[in-house]
N, CA, C and O atoms as CSV, one atom per row, in Angstrom:
chain,resi,resn,atom,element,x,y,z
A,1,UNK,N,N,-5.239,22.760,-21.345
A,1,UNK,CA,C,-4.232,22.070,-20.549
A,1,UNK,C,C,-4.875,20.875,-19.854
A,1,UNK,O,O,-5.995,20.966,-19.353
A,2,UNK,N,N,-4.162,19.764,-19.830
A,2,UNK,CA,C,-4.657,18.551,-19.184
A,2,UNK,C,C,-4.560,18.708,-17.671
A,2,UNK,O,O,-3.482,18.958,-17.131
A,3,UNK,N,N,-5.683,18.560,-17.003
A,3,UNK,CA,C,-5.684,18.743,-15.542
A,3,UNK,C,C,-5.443,17.439,-14.793
A,3,UNK,O,O,-5.356,17.436,-13.565
A,4,UNK,N,N,-5.335,16.335,-15.517
A,4,UNK,CA,C,-5.069,15.050,-14.888
A,4,UNK,C,C,-3.572,14.813,-14.834
A,4,UNK,O,O,-2.859,15.049,-15.809
A,5,UNK,N,N,-3.101,14.346,-13.686
A,5,UNK,CA,C,-1.677,14.080,-13.508
A,5,UNK,C,C,-1.409,12.602,-13.749
A,5,UNK,O,O,-2.220,11.744,-13.402
A,6,UNK,N,N,-0.271,12.322,-14.343
A,6,UNK,CA,C,0.145,10.941,-14.548
A,6,UNK,C,C,0.698,10.376,-13.244
A,6,UNK,O,O,0.956,11.110,-12.290
A,7,UNK,N,N,0.873,9.069,-13.224
A,7,UNK,CA,C,1.473,8.417,-12.062
A,7,UNK,C,C,2.847,9.020,-11.776
A,7,UNK,O,O,3.168,9.332,-10.629
A,8,UNK,N,N,3.643,9.180,-12.809
A,8,UNK,CA,C,4.980,9.743,-12.632
A,8,UNK,C,C,4.962,11.157,-12.077
A,8,UNK,O,O,5.781,11.506,-11.228
A,9,UNK,N,N,4.032,11.967,-12.553
A,9,UNK,CA,C,3.918,13.343,-12.047
A,9,UNK,C,C,3.543,13.338,-10.568
A,9,UNK,O,O,4.043,14.153,-9.792
A,10,UNK,N,N,2.663,12.420,-10.182
A,10,UNK,CA,C,2.259,12.334,-8.772
A,10,UNK,C,C,3.422,11.881,-7.899
A,10,UNK,O,O,3.619,12.403,-6.802
A,11,UNK,N,N,4.189,10.916,-8.382
A,11,UNK,CA,C,5.350,10.456,-7.618
A,11,UNK,C,C,6.315,11.614,-7.398
A,11,UNK,O,O,6.766,11.845,-6.276
A,12,UNK,N,N,6.631,12.337,-8.459
A,12,UNK,CA,C,7.566,13.464,-8.356
A,12,UNK,C,C,7.040,14.519,-7.386
A,12,UNK,O,O,7.782,15.021,-6.541
A,13,UNK,N,N,5.758,14.851,-7.513
A,13,UNK,CA,C,5.151,15.867,-6.647
A,13,UNK,C,C,5.199,15.446,-5.177
A,13,UNK,O,O,5.582,16.235,-4.313
A,14,UNK,N,N,4.815,14.215,-4.901
A,14,UNK,CA,C,4.809,13.734,-3.510
A,14,UNK,C,C,6.227,13.609,-2.956
A,14,UNK,O,O,6.466,13.902,-1.784
A,15,UNK,N,N,7.161,13.178,-3.790
A,15,UNK,CA,C,8.562,13.070,-3.362
A,15,UNK,C,C,9.113,14.432,-2.975
A,15,UNK,O,O,9.800,14.568,-1.963
A,16,UNK,N,N,8.811,15.431,-3.779
A,16,UNK,CA,C,9.301,16.785,-3.495
A,16,UNK,C,C,8.653,17.364,-2.241
A,16,UNK,O,O,9.304,18.092,-1.491
A,17,UNK,N,N,7.374,17.049,-2.003
A,17,UNK,CA,C,6.712,17.516,-0.776
A,17,UNK,C,C,7.454,17.024,0.456
A,17,UNK,O,O,7.546,17.727,1.463
A,18,UNK,N,N,7.985,15.802,0.364
A,18,UNK,CA,C,8.711,15.216,1.494
A,18,UNK,C,C,10.195,15.570,1.484
A,18,UNK,O,O,10.960,15.116,2.334
A,19,UNK,N,N,10.591,16.393,0.504
A,19,UNK,CA,C,11.986,16.826,0.366
A,19,UNK,C,C,12.941,15.641,0.188
A,19,UNK,O,O,14.048,15.626,0.727
A,20,UNK,N,N,12.488,14.663,-0.573
A,20,UNK,CA,C,13.313,13.504,-0.885
A,20,UNK,C,C,13.932,13.686,-2.265
A,20,UNK,O,O,13.314,14.262,-3.160
A,21,UNK,N,N,15.139,13.199,-2.427
A,21,UNK,CA,C,15.758,13.184,-3.753
A,21,UNK,C,C,15.371,11.883,-4.450
A,21,UNK,O,O,14.844,10.960,-3.829
A,22,UNK,N,N,15.642,11.831,-5.741
A,22,UNK,CA,C,15.415,10.579,-6.464
A,22,UNK,C,C,16.296,9.482,-5.882
A,22,UNK,O,O,15.889,8.321,-5.831
A,23,UNK,N,N,17.489,9.839,-5.447
A,23,UNK,CA,C,18.396,8.867,-4.837
A,23,UNK,C,C,17.829,8.337,-3.528
A,23,UNK,O,O,17.918,7.140,-3.256
A,24,UNK,N,N,17.242,9.222,-2.709
A,24,UNK,CA,C,16.620,8.787,-1.450
A,24,UNK,C,C,15.532,7.756,-1.721
A,24,UNK,O,O,15.482,6.704,-1.083
A,25,UNK,N,N,14.668,8.073,-2.671
A,25,UNK,CA,C,13.563,7.174,-2.989
A,25,UNK,C,C,14.082,5.874,-3.602
A,25,UNK,O,O,13.562,4.795,-3.318
A,26,UNK,N,N,15.089,5.983,-4.428
A,26,UNK,CA,C,15.660,4.792,-5.062
A,26,UNK,C,C,16.211,3.814,-4.031
A,26,UNK,O,O,16.071,2.601,-4.187
A,27,UNK,N,N,16.833,4.334,-2.985
A,27,UNK,CA,C,17.387,3.471,-1.934
A,27,UNK,C,C,16.292,2.678,-1.245
A,27,UNK,O,O,16.480,1.500,-0.945
A,28,UNK,N,N,15.156,3.301,-0.992
A,28,UNK,CA,C,14.034,2.630,-0.333
A,28,UNK,C,C,13.458,1.533,-1.233
A,28,UNK,O,O,13.121,0.441,-0.775
A,29,UNK,N,N,13.357,1.850,-2.505
A,29,UNK,CA,C,12.757,0.918,-3.465
A,29,UNK,C,C,13.734,-0.191,-3.857
A,29,UNK,O,O,13.323,-1.296,-4.210
A,30,UNK,N,N,15.035,0.117,-3.791
A,30,UNK,CA,C,16.047,-0.867,-4.174
A,30,UNK,C,C,16.366,-0.844,-5.656
A,30,UNK,O,O,16.683,-1.869,-6.258
A,31,UNK,N,N,16.275,0.366,-6.241
A,31,UNK,CA,C,16.587,0.551,-7.663
A,31,UNK,C,C,17.524,1.740,-7.799
A,31,UNK,O,O,17.860,2.387,-6.807
A,32,UNK,N,N,17.946,2.028,-9.019
A,32,UNK,CA,C,18.811,3.180,-9.253
A,32,UNK,C,C,17.988,4.466,-9.328
A,32,UNK,O,O,16.788,4.431,-9.598
A,33,UNK,N,N,18.645,5.596,-9.087
A,33,UNK,CA,C,17.930,6.868,-9.196
A,33,UNK,C,C,17.496,7.099,-10.643
A,33,UNK,O,O,16.495,7.769,-10.897
A,34,UNK,N,N,18.253,6.544,-11.586
A,34,UNK,CA,C,17.881,6.670,-12.998
A,34,UNK,C,C,16.552,6.002,-13.304
A,34,UNK,O,O,15.785,6.482,-14.139
A,35,UNK,N,N,16.285,4.896,-12.628
A,35,UNK,CA,C,15.010,4.214,-12.821
A,35,UNK,C,C,13.875,5.039,-12.225
A,35,UNK,O,O,12.794,5.114,-12.809
A,36,UNK,N,N,14.107,5.657,-11.072
A,36,UNK,CA,C,13.103,6.555,-10.488
A,36,UNK,C,C,12.811,7.696,-11.450
A,36,UNK,O,O,11.656,8.086,-11.621
A,37,UNK,N,N,13.843,8.226,-12.073
A,37,UNK,CA,C,13.668,9.293,-13.059
A,37,UNK,C,C,12.779,8.820,-14.205
A,37,UNK,O,O,11.893,9.554,-14.644
A,38,UNK,N,N,13.006,7.612,-14.688
A,38,UNK,CA,C,12.185,7.066,-15.769
A,38,UNK,C,C,10.740,6.872,-15.324
A,38,UNK,O,O,9.810,7.115,-16.094
A,39,UNK,N,N,10.553,6.431,-14.070
A,39,UNK,CA,C,9.188,6.304,-13.542
A,39,UNK,C,C,8.501,7.672,-13.545
A,39,UNK,O,O,7.355,7.802,-13.975
A,40,UNK,N,N,9.218,8.687,-13.060
A,40,UNK,CA,C,8.633,10.027,-12.948
A,40,UNK,C,C,8.330,10.640,-14.318
A,40,UNK,O,O,7.434,11.475,-14.442
A,41,UNK,N,N,9.063,10.232,-15.323
A,41,UNK,CA,C,8.826,10.739,-16.682
A,41,UNK,C,C,7.862,9.849,-17.450
A,41,UNK,O,O,7.608,10.070,-18.635
A,42,UNK,N,N,7.317,8.825,-16.759
A,42,UNK,CA,C,6.385,7.874,-17.380
A,42,UNK,C,C,6.988,7.209,-18.613
A,42,UNK,O,O,6.290,6.935,-19.590
A,43,UNK,N,N,8.279,6.956,-18.553
A,43,UNK,CA,C,8.963,6.320,-19.680
A,43,UNK,C,C,8.802,4.797,-19.655
A,43,UNK,O,O,8.834,4.143,-20.698
A,44,UNK,N,N,8.627,4.241,-18.447
A,44,UNK,CA,C,8.469,2.796,-18.304
A,44,UNK,C,C,7.404,2.504,-17.258
A,44,UNK,O,O,7.106,3.337,-16.402
A,45,UNK,N,N,6.845,1.320,-17.342
A,45,UNK,CA,C,5.845,0.895,-16.359
A,45,UNK,C,C,6.532,0.543,-15.042
A,45,UNK,O,O,7.680,0.097,-15.018
A,46,UNK,N,N,5.809,0.752,-13.960
A,46,UNK,CA,C,6.348,0.462,-12.632
A,46,UNK,C,C,5.822,-0.893,-12.178
A,46,UNK,O,O,4.609,-1.083,-12.092
A,47,UNK,N,N,6.714,-1.841,-11.884
A,47,UNK,CA,C,6.257,-3.131,-11.370
A,47,UNK,C,C,5.467,-2.942,-10.056
A,47,UNK,O,O,5.752,-2.031,-9.279
A,48,UNK,N,N,4.496,-3.795,-9.830
A,48,UNK,CA,C,3.610,-3.664,-8.674
A,48,UNK,C,C,4.372,-3.611,-7.348
A,48,UNK,O,O,4.020,-2.832,-6.463
A,49,UNK,N,N,5.411,-4.434,-7.207
A,49,UNK,CA,C,6.150,-4.431,-5.943
A,49,UNK,C,C,6.872,-3.105,-5.720
A,49,UNK,O,O,6.955,-2.634,-4.585
A,50,UNK,N,N,7.394,-2.497,-6.786
A,50,UNK,CA,C,8.057,-1.198,-6.650
A,50,UNK,C,C,7.037,-0.089,-6.401
A,50,UNK,O,O,7.301,0.843,-5.642
A,51,UNK,N,N,5.874,-0.190,-7.040
A,51,UNK,CA,C,4.826,0.808,-6.824
A,51,UNK,C,C,4.401,0.817,-5.364
A,51,UNK,O,O,4.181,1.881,-4.786
A,52,UNK,N,N,4.284,-0.367,-4.764
A,52,UNK,CA,C,3.911,-0.456,-3.344
A,52,UNK,C,C,4.964,0.207,-2.468
A,52,UNK,O,O,4.621,0.967,-1.561
A,53,UNK,N,N,6.239,-0.068,-2.724
A,53,UNK,CA,C,7.321,0.537,-1.935
A,53,UNK,C,C,7.315,2.060,-2.084
A,53,UNK,O,O,7.507,2.782,-1.106
A,54,UNK,N,N,7.099,2.536,-3.287
A,54,UNK,CA,C,7.059,3.981,-3.534
A,54,UNK,C,C,5.886,4.603,-2.797
A,54,UNK,O,O,6.048,5.607,-2.105
A,55,UNK,N,N,4.707,4.014,-2.941
A,55,UNK,CA,C,3.506,4.545,-2.279
A,55,UNK,C,C,3.688,4.557,-0.763
A,55,UNK,O,O,3.353,5.539,-0.101
A,56,UNK,N,N,4.214,3.471,-0.220
A,56,UNK,CA,C,4.432,3.401,1.232
A,56,UNK,C,C,5.374,4.498,1.699
A,56,UNK,O,O,5.108,5.150,2.709
A,57,UNK,N,N,6.480,4.713,0.975
A,57,UNK,CA,C,7.455,5.735,1.389
A,57,UNK,C,C,6.894,7.139,1.246
A,57,UNK,O,O,7.229,8.026,2.031
A,58,UNK,N,N,6.043,7.345,0.250
A,58,UNK,CA,C,5.469,8.672,0.025
A,58,UNK,C,C,4.198,8.901,0.839
A,58,UNK,O,O,3.593,9.971,0.773
A,59,UNK,N,N,3.800,7.891,1.604
A,59,UNK,CA,C,2.611,7.981,2.458
A,59,UNK,C,C,1.339,8.254,1.662
A,59,UNK,O,O,0.482,9.033,2.080
A,60,UNK,N,N,1.233,7.603,0.517
A,60,UNK,CA,C,0.029,7.694,-0.311
A,60,UNK,C,C,-0.372,6.275,-0.704
A,60,UNK,O,O,0.401,5.333,-0.530
A,61,UNK,N,N,-1.570,6.129,-1.228
A,61,UNK,CA,C,-2.023,4.810,-1.649
A,61,UNK,C,C,-1.587,4.529,-3.091
A,61,UNK,O,O,-1.327,5.445,-3.871
A,62,UNK,N,N,-1.516,3.254,-3.413
A,62,UNK,CA,C,-1.227,2.869,-4.798
A,62,UNK,C,C,-2.365,3.349,-5.702
A,62,UNK,O,O,-2.136,3.761,-6.839
A,63,UNK,N,N,-3.586,3.290,-5.183
A,63,UNK,CA,C,-4.739,3.749,-5.973
A,63,UNK,C,C,-4.583,5.218,-6.348
A,63,UNK,O,O,-4.872,5.602,-7.482
A,64,UNK,N,N,-4.131,6.038,-5.408
A,64,UNK,CA,C,-3.922,7.461,-5.705
A,64,UNK,C,C,-2.919,7.630,-6.841
A,64,UNK,O,O,-3.149,8.406,-7.769
A,65,UNK,N,N,-1.818,6.911,-6.766
A,65,UNK,CA,C,-0.785,7.049,-7.795
A,65,UNK,C,C,-1.285,6.593,-9.155
A,65,UNK,O,O,-0.919,7.176,-10.176
A,66,UNK,N,N,-2.109,5.566,-9.183
A,66,UNK,CA,C,-2.558,4.997,-10.451
A,66,UNK,C,C,-3.812,5.638,-11.034
A,66,UNK,O,O,-4.158,5.395,-12.191
A,67,UNK,N,N,-4.490,6.455,-10.234
A,67,UNK,CA,C,-5.740,7.046,-10.745
A,67,UNK,C,C,-5.497,8.403,-11.386
A,67,UNK,O,O,-6.437,9.037,-11.865
């Protein structure tokens, strides 16, 4: 089993720790909840400005999400 988590897996995990829905996070970022879902499934790349907003809301660093 792969012990490394993807960026999307980390976003989902941190969002759930804070008891946020995809809709809650989407409102902060200024995108649809469907786009947050795609980010969490690693279906599409996250633009740098959205990654910063996500990291800030989840109280984690961008480096953490990307490593």
